[in-house]
C-alpha positions as CSV (number, residue, x, y, z in Angstrom):
1,X,-0.3,-27.0,-13.7
2,X,3.0,-27.0,-14.9
3,X,5.7,-24.7,-12.9
4,X,8.8,-24.5,-15.2
5,X,9.6,-21.9,-17.5
6,X,9.7,-21.6,-21.4
7,X,12.5,-20.3,-23.7
8,X,9.4,-17.9,-24.6
9,X,8.9,-16.8,-20.6
10,X,12.7,-16.5,-19.9
11,X,12.7,-14.1,-23.2
12,X,10.3,-12.6,-22.3
13,X,11.6,-11.8,-18.6
14,X,15.5,-11.6,-19.8
15,X,13.5,-8.4,-21.9
16,X,11.8,-6.6,-18.6
17,X,15.1,-6.8,-16.6
18,X,16.8,-5.0,-19.9
19,X,14.7,-2.3,-20.8
20,X,14.1,-1.0,-16.7
21,X,17.9,-1.6,-16.1
22,X,18.6,0.1,-19.6
23,X,17.0,2.6,-18.5
24,X,17.2,3.4,-15.6
25,X,21.0,3.9,-16.1
26,X,20.3,5.3,-19.3
27,X,18.2,7.9,-17.0
28,X,21.4,8.4,-14.2
29,X,23.5,9.2,-16.7
30,X,22.1,11.8,-18.5
31,X,20.8,13.2,-14.7
32,X,24.1,12.8,-13.4
33,X,25.3,15.9,-12.2
34,X,29.1,16.3,-10.6
35,X,28.0,17.5,-6.7
36,X,24.9,15.2,-6.1
37,X,22.5,17.0,-4.6
38,X,20.6,15.8,-1.8
39,X,16.9,16.9,-2.2
40,X,17.0,15.8,-5.8
41,X,18.3,12.6,-4.7
42,X,16.3,11.6,-2.3
43,X,13.4,13.9,-3.5
44,X,13.7,14.0,-7.7
45,X,12.4,17.7,-7.3
46,X,11.1,18.9,-9.8
47,X,11.8,16.9,-12.5
48,X,8.8,14.4,-12.4
49,X,6.1,14.9,-14.5
50,X,3.0,14.1,-13.3
51,X,2.3,10.5,-15.5
52,X,5.2,9.9,-13.7
53,X,4.2,10.9,-10.7
54,X,0.8,9.0,-10.7
55,X,2.8,5.8,-12.2
56,X,5.3,5.9,-9.4
57,X,2.2,6.1,-6.9
58,X,0.6,3.4,-8.4
59,X,4.0,1.2,-9.1
60,X,5.3,1.7,-5.6
61,X,1.5,1.2,-4.3
62,X,0.3,-2.3,-6.0
63,X,2.8,-5.1,-4.8
64,X,3.0,-8.9,-3.9
65,X,1.0,-7.5,-0.9
66,X,-2.3,-6.8,-3.7
67,X,-0.8,-9.7,-6.3
68,X,-0.9,-12.0,-3.5
69,X,-2.4,-10.9,-0.7
70,X,-5.5,-9.0,-2.1
71,X,-5.6,-11.8,-4.2
72,X,-6.1,-14.1,-1.8
73,X,-8.9,-12.5,-0.3
74,X,-10.7,-12.1,-3.0
75,X,-10.2,-16.0,-3.0
76,X,-12.1,-15.8,0.7
77,X,-14.3,-13.2,0.9
78,X,-14.8,-11.8,-3.3
79,X,-15.4,-8.3,-4.0
80,X,-15.2,-6.7,-0.6
81,X,-11.9,-6.5,-0.4
82,X,-11.6,-4.0,-3.6
83,X,-13.4,-1.7,-1.3
84,X,-9.0,-1.3,-0.3
85,X,-8.6,0.5,-3.6
86,X,-11.9,2.4,-4.6
87,X,-11.8,4.1,-1.2
88,X,-8.5,4.7,-2.1
89,X,-9.0,6.8,-5.0
90,X,-11.9,9.2,-3.1
91,X,-8.4,9.2,-0.5
92,X,-6.4,10.7,-3.3
93,X,-8.9,13.1,-4.5
94,X,-9.0,14.4,-1.2
95,X,-4.9,13.7,-0.9
96,X,-4.9,16.2,-4.3
97,X,-7.3,18.7,-2.8
98,X,-6.1,19.3,0.4
99,X,-3.6,17.7,1.7
100,X,-0.6,19.1,-1.0
101,X,-1.2,22.1,-1.0
102,X,0.1,22.6,2.8
103,X,2.7,20.8,2.5
104,X,4.3,21.5,-1.3
105,X,3.2,25.6,0.2
106,X,4.8,24.8,3.8
107,X,8.2,23.4,1.3
108,X,7.9,20.0,3.8
109,X,10.3,17.1,2.0
110,X,9.9,14.5,4.4
111,X,7.2,13.7,7.0
112,X,9.1,13.7,10.1
113,X,9.4,17.8,8.8
114,X,6.0,18.2,8.4
115,X,5.8,17.2,12.0
116,X,9.0,19.6,13.5
117,X,7.3,22.9,11.9
118,X,3.9,21.6,13.2
119,X,4.8,20.4,17.0
120,X,8.0,20.6,17.7
121,X,11.6,18.0,17.4
122,X,10.3,15.4,20.1
123,X,7.4,15.1,17.8
124,X,9.5,14.8,14.5
125,X,12.3,12.3,15.8
126,X,9.6,9.2,18.0
127,X,7.7,9.4,14.2
128,X,11.4,9.5,12.4
129,X,11.7,6.0,14.9
130,X,8.6,4.3,14.2
131,X,8.1,5.5,11.3
132,X,11.4,3.6,10.3
133,X,10.6,0.6,11.8
134,X,6.9,0.3,10.7
135,X,8.9,0.7,7.3
136,X,11.6,-2.1,8.2
137,X,10.0,-4.6,9.3
138,X,6.2,-4.9,8.2
139,X,6.3,-2.8,5.0
140,X,10.1,-4.0,3.1
141,X,9.8,-7.6,5.4
142,X,6.4,-8.4,4.2
143,X,7.2,-7.1,0.2
144,X,9.8,-8.9,0.1
145,X,8.4,-12.5,1.7
146,X,5.6,-12.7,-0.2
147,X,6.8,-11.7,-3.5
148,X,9.9,-14.3,-3.3
149,X,7.4,-16.9,-1.9
150,X,5.4,-16.5,-4.6
151,X,7.8,-16.0,-7.5
152,X,9.7,-19.4,-5.8
153,X,6.1,-21.6,-6.5
154,X,6.2,-20.6,-9.9
155,X,9.6,-21.6,-10.3
156,X,9.0,-25.0,-9.0
157,X,9.4,-24.0,-4.8
158,X,13.1,-24.8,-4.6
159,X,14.9,-21.2,-4.9
160,X,12.9,-18.7,-2.3
161,X,16.7,-17.9,-0.8
162,X,18.2,-17.2,-4.4
163,X,14.6,-15.3,-5.2
164,X,14.7,-13.1,-2.1
165,X,18.2,-12.2,-3.5
166,X,18.3,-11.7,-6.6
167,X,15.3,-9.4,-6.2
168,X,17.0,-7.2,-3.3
169,X,19.9,-6.7,-5.2
170,X,17.8,-5.6,-7.9
171,X,15.7,-3.4,-6.0
172,X,19.0,-2.2,-4.3
173,X,20.0,-1.1,-8.0
174,X,17.5,1.0,-8.8
175,X,17.4,2.8,-5.8
176,X,21.0,4.4,-6.1
177,X,20.1,5.6,-8.1
178,X,17.9,8.7,-6.7
179,X,14.1,9.1,-6.8
180,X,14.4,10.2,-10.1
181,X,15.6,6.7,-11.8
182,X,12.9,4.9,-9.5
183,X,10.2,7.3,-10.9
184,X,11.2,7.1,-14.3
185,X,11.5,3.1,-14.6
186,X,8.3,3.4,-12.3
187,X,6.9,4.2,-15.8
188,X,7.7,1.0,-16.9
189,X,7.3,-0.9,-13.9
190,X,3.3,-0.6,-13.9
191,X,2.9,-0.9,-18.1
192,X,4.1,-4.1,-17.7
193,X,2.5,-4.5,-14.8
194,X,-1.2,-3.7,-16.2
195,X,-0.7,-5.3,-19.2
196,X,0.8,-8.3,-17.0
197,X,-1.7,-8.5,-15.1
198,X,-4.5,-8.5,-17.7
199,X,-3.0,-11.2,-19.2
200,X,-3.2,-13.1,-15.8
201,X,-6.7,-12.2,-15.3
202,X,-7.6,-12.3,-19.4
203,X,-6.5,-16.0,-18.5
204,X,-8.2,-16.7,-15.6
205,X,-11.7,-15.8,-16.9
206,X,-11.1,-17.7,-19.9
207,X,-10.1,-20.7,-18.0
208,X,-13.6,-20.2,-16.5
209,X,-15.4,-20.0,-19.1
210,X,-14.2,-23.2,-20.6
211,X,-14.4,-25.3,-17.6
212,X,-18.5,-24.5,-18.0
213,X,-18.4,-25.0,-21.7
214,X,-18.7,-21.2,-23.2
215,X,-15.3,-21.1,-24.9
216,X,-12.9,-18.9,-24.4
217,X,-14.8,-15.8,-23.9
218,X,-13.7,-13.6,-20.7
219,X,-17.5,-11.8,-20.2
220,X,-18.7,-16.3,-20.7
221,X,-15.7,-16.6,-17.8
222,X,-17.5,-13.3,-15.1
223,X,-20.6,-13.9,-15.7
224,X,-19.9,-17.4,-15.0
225,X,-18.0,-16.8,-12.1
226,X,-20.6,-14.3,-10.9
227,X,-23.2,-17.0,-11.3
228,X,-21.0,-20.3,-9.2
229,X,-20.1,-18.1,-6.1
230,X,-22.6,-15.2,-6.2
231,X,-21.6,-14.5,-2.0
232,X,-18.0,-13.3,-3.9
233,X,-19.7,-10.2,-5.9
234,X,-21.0,-8.2,-2.1
235,X,-19.2,-4.9,-1.5
236,X,-21.6,-4.9,1.6
237,X,-21.0,-8.1,3.9
238,X,-24.1,-8.3,6.3
239,X,-23.2,-8.7,10.3
240,X,-23.3,-12.3,11.4
241,X,-25.8,-14.0,13.0
242,X,-26.0,-17.4,15.5
243,X,-26.5,-18.6,12.7
244,X,-23.2,-17.8,11.3
245,X,-20.4,-20.0,10.6
246,X,-16.8,-20.0,11.5
247,X,-15.9,-19.1,8.2
248,X,-17.9,-16.5,7.3
249,X,-16.4,-14.3,11.0
250,X,-13.4,-14.8,9.7
251,X,-14.7,-12.9,6.5
252,X,-16.4,-10.6,8.4
253,X,-13.2,-9.9,11.1
254,X,-11.4,-8.8,7.5
255,X,-13.9,-6.3,6.3
256,X,-16.8,-5.5,8.8
257,X,-19.5,-5.0,6.7
258,X,-20.9,-1.2,6.3
259,X,-19.3,-0.4,9.5
260,X,-15.8,-0.1,7.9
261,X,-16.9,3.0,6.7
262,X,-17.4,4.4,9.6
263,X,-13.6,5.6,10.1
264,X,-11.0,2.8,9.4
265,X,-11.3,2.4,5.8
266,X,-11.0,5.9,5.5
267,X,-8.2,6.1,7.9
268,X,-5.9,3.6,6.9
269,X,-6.6,5.1,3.1
270,X,-5.8,9.3,4.1
271,X,-3.1,7.8,6.5
272,X,-1.3,5.5,3.8
273,X,-1.5,8.3,1.1
274,X,-2.1,11.4,2.8
275,X,0.6,11.3,5.8
276,X,3.0,8.5,4.3
277,X,6.5,9.4,3.2
278,X,7.0,6.0,1.1
279,X,3.9,7.4,-1.6
280,X,3.5,11.6,-0.4
281,X,7.4,11.5,-1.3
282,X,6.6,11.8,-4.9
283,X,5.0,14.2,-5.4
284,X,6.7,16.9,-2.5
285,X,9.2,17.6,-5.4
286,X,7.0,19.1,-7.9
287,X,4.7,21.8,-7.8
288,X,1.2,21.8,-7.2
289,X,-0.6,21.5,-10.5
290,X,1.5,18.2,-11.6
291,X,1.5,17.2,-8.2
292,X,-2.1,17.6,-8.1
293,X,-2.8,15.9,-11.6
294,X,-0.2,13.4,-11.1
295,X,-2.2,11.8,-8.6
296,X,-5.4,12.2,-9.6
297,X,-4.2,10.1,-12.4
298,X,-2.8,7.7,-9.7
299,X,-6.7,8.2,-8.9
300,X,-7.7,6.4,-12.0
301,X,-6.1,3.5,-12.2
302,X,-7.0,2.8,-8.9
303,X,-10.0,2.6,-10.2
304,X,-8.8,-0.3,-12.1
305,X,-6.5,-2.2,-10.7
306,X,-9.1,-5.4,-8.1
307,X,-9.8,-5.9,-12.3
308,X,-6.4,-6.9,-11.8
309,X,-4.9,-8.3,-9.2
310,X,-8.6,-9.7,-7.1
311,X,-11.0,-10.9,-10.1
312,X,-7.7,-13.6,-10.5
313,X,-8.6,-14.7,-6.8
314,X,-11.6,-15.1,-7.4
315,X,-11.9,-17.1,-10.3
316,X,-9.4,-18.6,-8.1
317,X,-11.9,-20.0,-6.2
318,X,-14.7,-20.3,-8.9
319,X,-12.1,-23.0,-10.4
320,X,-10.4,-24.7,-6.9
321,X,-14.1,-24.8,-6.3
322,X,-15.3,-27.2,-8.9
323,X,-11.7,-29.1,-9.0
324,X,-10.0,-27.5,-11.6
325,X,-6.7,-26.3,-8.5
326,X,-7.0,-29.1,-6.5
327,X,-3.1,-28.1,-5.0
328,X,-4.3,-24.5,-3.9
329,X,-3.8,-25.1,-0.4
330,X,-4.7,-21.3,1.3
331,X,-5.5,-18.5,0.0
332,X,-2.3,-17.0,-0.8
333,X,-1.6,-18.8,-3.6
334,X,-4.4,-17.6,-5.8
335,X,-2.6,-16.6,-7.9
336,X,0.5,-18.2,-8.3
337,X,-2.4,-21.3,-9.1
338,X,-3.6,-19.5,-11.7
339,X,-0.1,-18.2,-13.4
340,X,0.9,-22.2,-13.1
341,X,-1.5,-22.7,-16.1
342,X,-0.7,-19.1,-18.7
343,X,0.9,-20.3,-21.8
344,X,4.4,-20.1,-23.0
345,X,5.5,-17.0,-23.4
346,X,2.1,-14.8,-21.1
347,X,4.0,-17.0,-17.3
348,X,7.2,-14.8,-18.2
349,X,5.0,-11.6,-19.0
350,X,2.8,-12.2,-15.7
351,X,6.4,-13.4,-13.9
352,X,7.5,-9.4,-15.6
353,X,4.8,-8.3,-14.2
354,X,4.6,-9.5,-11.0
355,X,8.2,-9.2,-10.1
356,X,7.8,-5.3,-11.5
357,X,5.9,-4.3,-8.3
358,X,7.6,-5.9,-5.4
359,X,11.2,-4.5,-7.6
360,X,9.3,-0.7,-8.0
361,X,7.6,-1.4,-4.4
362,X,10.7,-2.1,-2.2
363,X,12.8,0.8,-4.1
364,X,10.4,2.8,-3.3
365,X,10.3,1.8,0.4
366,X,14.0,1.2,0.5
367,X,14.5,5.1,-0.1
368,X,11.6,6.3,1.5
369,X,13.2,4.6,4.5
370,X,17.1,6.1,3.5
371,X,15.2,9.4,3.4
372,X,13.6,9.6,6.5
373,X,16.9,8.6,8.3
374,X,19.3,10.8,6.2
375,X,17.8,13.9,6.9
376,X,15.7,13.4,10.0
377,X,18.5,11.3,12.3
378,X,21.3,11.5,11.2
379,X,22.1,14.8,9.3
380,X,20.1,16.4,12.7
381,X,22.1,14.3,15.7
382,X,25.0,12.7,13.8
383,X,26.4,15.3,12.0
384,X,24.8,18.1,11.1
385,X,27.7,20.3,9.0
386,X,27.8,17.1,6.3
387,X,27.8,17.8,3.0
388,X,25.4,16.8,0.1
389,X,28.3,14.6,-0.9
390,X,28.0,12.9,2.0
391,X,23.9,13.0,2.8
392,X,23.6,11.0,-1.2
393,X,26.1,8.5,0.1
394,X,24.3,7.6,3.7
395,X,21.3,7.1,1.4
396,X,22.9,5.3,-0.5
397,X,24.4,2.7,2.6
398,X,21.1,3.3,4.3
399,X,19.1,1.1,1.8
400,X,21.8,-1.8,1.4
401,X,21.5,-1.6,5.3
402,X,17.6,-1.7,5.3
403,X,17.0,-4.5,2.9
404,X,19.8,-6.8,4.6
405,X,17.8,-6.2,7.6
406,X,14.9,-7.0,5.7
407,X,16.1,-10.7,4.2
408,X,16.9,-11.7,7.6
409,X,14.2,-11.3,9.2
410,X,12.6,-12.6,6.3
411,X,14.7,-15.4,5.5
412,X,13.0,-17.9,8.3
413,X,9.8,-16.0,8.2
414,X,10.2,-15.1,11.4
415,X,8.0,-12.5,11.5
416,X,4.7,-14.7,10.9
417,X,3.5,-13.4,7.5
418,X,3.0,-16.4,5.9
419,X,0.3,-17.7,8.8
420,X,-1.1,-13.9,8.6
421,X,-2.5,-13.7,4.8
422,X,-0.3,-11.4,3.5
423,X,-2.5,-8.6,2.9
424,X,-4.7,-8.6,6.8
425,X,-0.6,-8.8,7.6
426,X,-0.1,-5.8,6.8
427,X,-3.3,-4.3,6.9
428,X,-3.7,-5.3,10.8
429,X,-0.1,-4.1,11.9
430,X,0.5,-0.9,9.8
431,X,-3.1,0.3,11.5
432,X,-1.5,0.0,15.1
433,X,0.7,3.3,14.5
434,X,-1.8,4.9,11.9
435,X,-4.9,5.9,14.3
436,X,-2.4,7.9,15.9
437,X,-0.5,9.1,13.4
438,X,-3.7,10.5,11.3
439,X,-5.3,12.3,13.9
440,X,-1.8,13.9,14.5
441,X,-2.0,15.3,11.0
442,X,-5.7,16.4,10.4
443,X,-5.1,18.1,13.7
444,X,-1.8,19.8,13.3
445,X,-3.0,21.2,9.2
446,X,-7.2,22.4,9.9
447,X,-7.5,23.4,14.1
448,X,-4.9,26.2,15.1
449,X,-5.2,25.4,18.8
450,X,-3.9,21.2,18.7
451,X,-0.7,22.1,20.4
452,X,3.1,19.8,20.7
453,X,1.8,18.1,24.3
454,X,-1.7,17.4,22.1
455,X,0.5,15.3,19.1
456,X,2.6,13.3,22.1
457,X,-0.1,12.7,24.0
458,X,-2.3,11.7,20.1
459,X,1.1,8.6,19.1
460,X,0.9,6.9,22.8
461,X,-2.6,6.6,22.8
462,X,-3.6,5.8,19.0
463,X,-1.3,3.0,19.7
464,X,-1.9,1.9,23.6
465,X,-5.3,2.2,22.7
466,X,-5.0,0.5,19.0
467,X,-3.0,-2.5,21.3
468,X,-5.2,-2.3,23.7
469,X,-9.1,-3.2,21.1
470,X,-7.1,-5.7,19.1
471,X,-5.9,-7.8,21.6
472,X,-7.1,-7.4,25.1
473,X,-11.6,-6.3,25.0
474,X,-13.0,-8.5,24.6
475,X,-11.7,-10.0,27.6
476,X,-11.9,-7.5,30.1
477,X,-15.1,-5.7,28.6
478,X,-17.0,-8.6,27.2
479,X,-17.1,-9.8,23.9
480,X,-20.3,-6.8,22.9
481,X,-21.4,-3.4,24.9
482,X,-22.2,-0.2,23.2
483,X,-18.8,0.4,21.4
484,X,-17.8,-3.6,20.1
485,X,-19.4,-6.3,19.2
486,X,-16.1,-9.2,19.3
487,X,-16.5,-12.0,16.4
488,X,-15.2,-15.8,18.3
489,X,-12.1,-16.7,15.6
490,X,-11.3,-19.7,15.8
491,X,-8.6,-20.1,17.9
492,X,-10.6,-20.6,21.0
493,X,-11.0,-16.4,22.0
494,X,-12.5,-13.2,20.3
495,X,-12.0,-10.7,18.1
496,X,-13.0,-7.3,17.0
497,X,-12.3,-6.5,13.6
498,X,-9.2,-4.6,13.3
499,X,-10.6,-2.0,10.5
500,X,-13.6,-1.8,14.0
501,X,-10.5,-1.3,16.1
502,X,-9.3,1.2,14.5
503,X,-12.4,3.8,14.4
504,X,-12.7,3.0,17.8
505,X,-8.9,4.1,18.2
506,X,-9.1,7.1,16.5
507,X,-12.1,8.5,18.0
508,X,-10.7,8.2,21.6
509,X,-7.4,10.0,20.7
510,X,-9.2,13.0,19.3
511,X,-10.8,13.4,22.3
512,X,-8.1,13.0,23.9
513,X,-5.9,16.0,21.4
514,X,-9.4,18.6,21.3
515,X,-9.1,17.8,25.4
516,X,-5.1,18.6,25.8
517,X,-5.3,21.6,23.1
518,X,-8.0,23.3,24.4
519,X,-6.0,23.3,27.9
520,X,-3.2,24.6,26.1
521,X,-2.0,28.1,24.8
522,X,-4.9,30.0,22.3
523,X,-2.6,31.2,20.0
524,X,0.0,28.3,18.4
525,X,2.9,30.0,16.9
526,X,2.9,27.1,14.7
527,X,-0.3,26.9,12.9
528,X,0.1,26.8,9.4
529,X,-2.0,30.0,7.6
530,X,-4.6,28.4,5.7
531,X,-5.1,30.8,2.7
532,X,-8.6,29.6,1.0
533,X,-6.7,30.4,-3.1
534,X,-4.4,27.3,-1.9
535,X,-7.6,24.6,-1.8
536,X,-8.8,26.4,-5.6
537,X,-8.9,23.9,-8.7
538,X,-8.6,24.3,-12.3
539,X,-11.8,23.8,-14.4
540,X,-9.8,19.9,-15.9
541,X,-8.8,19.3,-12.4
542,X,-12.6,19.4,-11.2
543,X,-13.4,17.0,-14.1
544,X,-11.1,14.2,-13.3
545,X,-13.0,14.0,-9.9
546,X,-16.3,14.0,-11.3
547,X,-15.7,11.6,-13.9
548,X,-13.3,9.7,-10.5
549,X,-16.6,9.6,-8.8
550,X,-18.6,8.8,-10.3
551,X,-17.2,5.5,-11.9
552,X,-16.9,4.7,-8.3
553,X,-20.3,5.2,-7.5
554,X,-21.6,3.3,-10.4
555,X,-19.5,-0.1,-9.6
556,X,-21.0,0.3,-5.2
557,X,-24.6,0.2,-6.7
558,X,-23.3,-2.4,-9.4
559,X,-21.8,-4.3,-6.9
560,X,-24.2,-3.2,-3.1
C-alpha cells in the first residue's frame, strides 16, 4: 500500500480546491452588499434553493465522523451501523412534515429562539451555552481530529498538525462568506463527496473480487464480501448470551439489536435533524415548500450514504481477514487503508471527497456556533444595540475563535477521541443531552400544557439520567433488572448500551416533564397554535415520501 501522492493526485486535488474556492468567492461577490444583514449572513434568508438546502444538509452531515468512524464501525460490526443513515431518512420525513412548519410559522431563526418563544429566557440561555460547549468541544473537535488523522495517514503520517491547520483555514475562509457561500459551495462539496466516495467503494469491491479470483467485478466483489463475512450483513444483532465472545458483546454495546429501535435510534436522529441549529439552520431561511423539498431530497440521499461510507469498511474487513491489509491496526484506519490502493488520480479524487466532507462539516458547525453566540448571547446580553454590521463581524470573529479552540483541544487529542472510535465517541457524548433536549422540543411543540419549569427540569433530568445510566447504574442497581441488562465491557466493568441509556433517560424525562406541567397552569399563553393546514403536504411531496419509505423497507427486509 502506497501513501505517496502522484502528480495526477495533486492535480485533481488542486482542481477541486480552486473550483470550490473560486465558486465560493464568486457567490460571495455576487451576493455582497454594502450593508451586510445579520439574518442574510447567518441564514441566507430566501436565497437557497431546495437542491442547495438538501445538498448542504448532506455535506454538513457527512464528515470524517462517517467516512472514518462509520466506515470503521462497518469494519467492526457490519451493515447494522447503516441504521443511523436509514432511520435518518425516515426522521427527515417527520421533520419536513411536522417540525419545519412550526419553526417557519413562528419565524424561528435559532434553536435558543424557539426555546425563548415557547418557554422563557432562562431555558434559552441554558441551552445556548450547552450547545456552544457541545458543538465546540465534541463536534467541531472530533470532525477536525478524525479528518486530519485520515488525510495525514494518506500523506505518510508525518503531517498531522499541518493538515489540521490547512483544514481549519479552508473551513474558515468558506464560513466567513456566510450561509450563502456555505450552502452553494456545499453543492460542489456533496457532488465531489458522492463521486469520490463511489470511486472508493468501487475500488474496494474490485479489490475483493480480484482476491477471490473473479476479476475486477463490482457485483462479484459485493457477493464475495457477503459470502465471506455473512455476520456483517445483519441489520439486527441478537442479544448476547453466556457463550458470546467479548468481541460480540462489544458490537452489541454499540448497536444493541432490536432494542435500539425502541427509542435510542429515534432520539438520536430526530434530535439531530430536527432540534439542532447545525442542521435546521439551512432550512430556516426558506419558505415551507422549498424547505420541505430540500429536507426530503436530503432524505433520499441518505439512503445511498451507507454505500459510500460503510461498504468500504466491510470490504476492508474481508481483505484484512484474508491477509491483504496486514498493517491495519484499528477499525478507524479501514477507510484510509482502502484509499491507499487507489490508482493515480483516483486517490486525489477520493482525498478531495474526504476533504470536501470535512471542510463542509467544519464550516457548517462553525457557522452554527457563530449564529448561536451572536444572536442568542452577544446581541441579547452583551450589546443590545449592535448594528447589523457589528453582528456580522462578531459572527466572523467567533468562527475564528471556535476553530482555534478546536485546534487547541485537537492538537494532542486531549479529549481521547482516537481511543474511543470516532463515530461511537460522537454518538455517545452527544447523546448525553439528546434525551432532555428532544423531550423539551417534542412536548413544547405538541402539548400546550408544557411549562418553562418543566423544560428546565427536563434539561437537568435528561442529562443527569444519561450520566447515571452510562456511568453508574450497573454498580448501583446491579447488572440486570426489569429496566436494562448491563454487559461486561472488557475493561473489568459493566456497561449498558448507550442507545438504551438514551431511551431510558428519555422515558423518565418525559414523565418528569408531564408531571411538573400538570402541576402548573392549565392555560399556557406561550403554547404554539397548531393549524392543521400547516401540516398539509402536496401530491409530489407524498410521492417522495412513499418512494423513500419503500426503499428503506426493501433494504431492511433484504438484510434483516
